[in-house]
Backbone bond lengths (Angstrom), bond angles and torsions (degrees), N, CA, C in turn:
res aa  C-N    CA-C-N  psi(-1)  N-CA   C-N-CA  omega(-1)  CA-C   N-CA-C  phi
1 X - - - 1.460 - - 1.522 110.08 -
2 X 1.317 114.70 162.45 1.451 120.90 -179.57 1.512 112.41 -97.53
3 X 1.314 113.81 -167.46 1.455 121.48 -179.69 1.516 109.61 -113.68
4 X 1.320 116.48 137.39 1.467 122.06 176.52 1.526 108.40 -104.45
5 X 1.327 116.41 137.60 1.455 122.66 175.11 1.519 107.87 -104.27
6 X 1.322 116.05 127.67 1.461 120.26 -176.59 1.515 112.06 -119.28
7 X 1.326 113.91 148.66 1.461 122.31 174.39 1.524 105.94 -130.94
8 X 1.342 116.10 120.69 1.466 120.93 -177.37 1.521 110.12 -126.67
9 X 1.333 115.29 146.56 1.462 121.59 177.31 1.521 108.76 -107.99
10 X 1.333 115.81 123.13 1.453 122.34 176.98 1.526 107.86 -108.98
11 X 1.320 116.10 118.87 1.462 120.66 179.65 1.526 109.61 -96.70
12 X 1.339 117.32 124.38 1.466 119.93 177.15 1.527 110.91 -74.49
13 X 1.325 115.39 164.45 1.464 120.48 -178.41 1.520 112.93 -74.13
14 X 1.352 118.21 -24.39 1.466 121.03 179.04 1.528 109.48 -160.19
15 X 1.343 117.32 166.25 1.472 120.58 178.40 1.531 113.34 -66.28
16 X 1.331 117.76 -19.93 1.464 121.46 -177.31 1.525 113.65 -82.45
17 X 1.313 117.83 -6.46 1.463 122.52 -176.72 1.535 109.58 -67.83
18 X 1.340 115.95 141.79 1.458 122.24 176.42 1.531 108.76 -76.39
19 X 1.336 116.78 106.82 1.457 120.71 -177.76 1.527 112.13 -68.50
20 X 1.320 116.76 -28.33 1.471 120.04 178.59 1.527 110.79 -64.52
21 X 1.317 117.19 -34.24 1.467 121.49 177.27 1.529 109.94 -67.57
22 X 1.326 116.75 -42.51 1.469 120.86 177.49 1.524 109.77 -61.90
23 X 1.317 117.21 -43.60 1.465 121.05 179.98 1.524 111.01 -62.08
24 X 1.319 117.18 -46.79 1.468 121.36 -178.37 1.526 111.00 -62.90
25 X 1.326 116.82 -46.37 1.469 120.73 -178.98 1.525 112.05 -66.85
26 X 1.331 116.86 -38.71 1.464 119.18 -179.77 1.529 111.06 -70.53
27 X 1.328 117.69 -35.26 1.464 120.56 177.26 1.530 110.45 -63.03
28 X 1.325 116.36 -44.92 1.467 120.72 178.34 1.526 110.21 -59.41
29 X 1.331 116.52 -47.25 1.466 121.10 -178.05 1.527 111.34 -62.71
30 X 1.323 117.31 -47.06 1.467 121.18 -177.82 1.527 110.42 -62.88
31 X 1.331 117.00 -43.07 1.463 119.68 -179.41 1.525 112.05 -68.16
32 X 1.336 117.44 -33.89 1.474 120.35 175.78 1.523 111.61 -64.97
33 X 1.335 116.74 -29.74 1.468 121.60 -177.78 1.534 112.09 -93.30
34 X 1.342 117.78 8.42 1.459 120.53 175.00 1.513 115.82 101.96
35 X 1.310 118.45 1.51 1.458 121.28 177.48 1.527 111.01 -76.69
36 X 1.328 116.07 157.84 1.459 121.58 -179.20 1.523 110.15 -137.15
37 X 1.318 114.73 158.65 1.469 123.42 171.97 1.530 113.16 54.51
38 X 1.301 116.77 55.38 1.468 121.44 178.35 1.527 110.03 -69.60
39 X 1.317 115.12 131.37 1.464 122.58 176.31 1.517 106.82 -132.54
40 X 1.335 116.51 143.72 1.459 120.95 -176.37 1.522 111.57 -124.48
41 X 1.332 115.09 149.09 1.462 123.86 169.50 1.519 106.96 -134.73
42 X 1.316 115.86 159.70 1.460 120.98 173.76 1.517 108.17 -113.66
43 X 1.325 115.62 133.72 1.467 121.24 -179.32 1.527 109.15 -118.14
44 X 1.344 117.30 116.65 1.463 119.30 177.38 1.527 110.66 -63.72
45 X 1.343 116.01 134.95 1.463 120.90 179.74 1.530 109.48 -107.01
46 X 1.330 117.76 -70.27 1.467 122.08 178.35 1.518 109.32 -172.66
47 X 1.320 116.50 150.17 1.466 123.05 174.26 1.527 113.00 53.29
48 X 1.332 116.64 38.68 1.455 121.03 178.01 1.519 114.80 85.84
49 X 1.322 117.24 -5.78 1.463 120.90 179.28 1.523 109.69 -80.51
50 X 1.331 115.99 133.11 1.458 121.53 177.99 1.518 109.03 -125.78
51 X 1.323 115.83 138.24 1.454 121.41 174.82 1.522 108.62 -91.62
52 X 1.325 115.83 150.46 1.456 121.34 174.13 1.528 106.77 -98.31
53 X 1.331 115.47 122.58 1.458 120.49 176.91 1.522 107.24 -100.28
54 X 1.322 116.12 123.15 1.454 123.61 -175.74 1.523 109.48 -110.98
55 X 1.339 116.06 126.34 1.456 122.55 175.34 1.523 107.31 -114.40
56 X 1.329 117.82 135.59 1.463 120.64 174.27 1.521 109.87 -159.89
57 X 1.334 115.21 167.21 1.462 120.48 175.84 1.515 109.31 -114.18
58 X 1.315 114.13 152.26 1.463 120.25 179.18 1.521 108.26 -151.15
59 X 1.313 116.77 151.02 1.456 121.24 177.05 1.528 108.46 -64.93
60 X 1.318 116.19 137.02 1.475 120.84 -177.79 1.521 113.14 -60.69
61 X 1.314 117.13 -26.38 1.459 119.67 -176.82 1.527 112.61 -75.07
62 X 1.331 117.80 -14.50 1.458 120.91 -179.94 1.523 110.99 -85.06
63 X 1.327 114.68 147.42 1.465 119.69 178.12 1.523 110.17 -79.36
64 X 1.302 115.76 145.78 1.457 122.07 -178.82 1.530 111.96 -89.92
65 X 1.326 117.69 -25.15 1.465 121.65 -176.05 1.526 114.61 -55.24
66 X 1.340 120.02 -43.35 1.472 118.57 179.09 1.530 113.02 -60.72
67 X 1.319 116.70 -34.18 1.463 119.90 177.82 1.520 110.06 -69.77
68 X 1.331 116.58 -46.93 1.469 120.11 179.12 1.527 111.46 -58.54
69 X 1.322 116.81 -46.62 1.464 120.70 -178.97 1.528 111.01 -63.48
70 X 1.326 116.30 -41.41 1.459 120.30 178.20 1.512 112.30 -62.89
71 X 1.327 117.06 -41.06 1.465 120.87 179.06 1.528 110.90 -66.48
72 X 1.333 116.97 -37.75 1.467 120.39 178.63 1.523 111.79 -64.35
73 X 1.328 116.72 -29.36 1.457 121.07 -177.90 1.523 113.56 -85.84
74 X 1.342 117.73 -5.22 1.455 120.14 179.26 1.525 110.90 -64.53
75 X 1.315 115.79 146.69 1.464 121.49 178.04 1.532 109.71 -61.41
76 X 1.323 116.51 135.27 1.465 125.56 176.97 1.530 114.60 70.49
77 X 1.334 118.13 14.48 1.464 121.06 174.65 1.525 107.78 -103.82
78 X 1.336 115.28 122.05 1.458 121.51 -177.58 1.530 111.62 -86.40
79 X 1.334 116.68 -43.33 1.463 119.99 -178.94 1.523 110.46 -152.38
80 X 1.340 114.55 158.90 1.461 122.30 178.95 1.520 107.07 -132.74
81 X 1.331 115.89 134.13 1.463 120.35 -178.96 1.528 109.17 -137.44
82 X 1.332 116.38 131.00 1.458 120.30 172.84 1.519 107.10 -78.55
83 X 1.319 116.01 119.25 1.462 120.79 -178.66 1.514 110.88 -91.47
84 X 1.337 116.11 -39.47 1.460 120.35 -175.54 1.527 110.30 -151.52
85 X 1.310 116.53 142.50 1.462 122.07 176.10 1.512 107.80 -144.33
86 X 1.346 115.55 123.69 1.457 120.13 -177.05 1.521 110.74 -136.43
87 X 1.293 115.79 158.49 1.462 121.24 173.49 1.526 107.61 -88.78
88 X 1.335 115.34 133.03 1.465 120.59 179.53 1.521 109.35 -87.23
89 X 1.303 116.09 139.74 1.463 122.44 176.71 1.525 108.11 -120.21
90 X 1.309 114.67 149.38 1.468 118.02 172.87 1.473 115.57 112.76
């Protein structure tokens, strides 16, 4: 099987939330579920609210649902959305 590259948007519950805590917890969760090479960006939304954009790779044979559900259950995460999913070549 190949490798899938994913891009997910994690929306915090409020602008006051510590985004570094969300990043650390999501990295731990993704790596426990078989993801690799987690990279993060912050995307300004409005009124001081920033989304955490998570990039990682995972084997195509693994299911994505356990990762999504785990991210939704993280403290201070309001919603999780898969923005992009591609097959890696090379």
